[in-house]
N, C-alpha and C positions, 0 to 999 in steps of 0.2 A: 373443122363440121364433122357432125357424126355423117359419114357416109354411108350407113347405110338409110337414114332416114330420108339422103338426095335419093337413093337408089328408089326408096319407095314412094314416096314425094311423085317422082317423076314418071312412073309405074302409073301410079295413079292420075295422074292428068292425061296418060296416052289413051287411058281406056274413058271411054266418055260417060257407059254405065260408073262406072267407080266415083268418077268426079260430078257426075250429076248428086250422086247418095249422099257425097261429104260435104257435110255443112263445116264442122269446126276440126283446125287440122289441131293435130293431140302431139305429146312428145312426153317420154321420160324419158331421160337420156344423163348418162354420167360425164366426168371427162371436159366439164364446162361446153357443151355439144349444142348449147341453149346462147348461141351466142348471135353479132348481127349476122352474119353469114347466113346462116340457117333462115332466121328472122324474112332476110331480104329473098331466099331460095322459096321459103313458103309462100309469100306475098304477091311474087313476081306474077302482076295479072289476074289478081285474084284479092276480093276484097274479105274473105272468110276468115276471121281470128284465127290466132293460134295459144292454145293453151298448152301453157307447160306444166306437165304434175310434179318432175321435180329435177333439178339438175344438181349436181357437186362437182368439184375440182379435182380429179385422181390420178391427172394427165393427158396427153391428146389419145384423142379416139381415131387413130388408122388405120385403114386396111392390113391383114397380117399381122 
């Protein structure tokens, strides 16, 4: 999973103003981060669509 996208999603959900303002989750990720795990994270308790603008396979996206 793209760890940064997970952090951003968590921050948006914690901020009531940002969470209300967001109508669609969007991501542009490399390293196959557009996967089932991130899809579940973004859709957890929410019916907003997830739009992936690009994804490619360059290896795992890990912190550090």
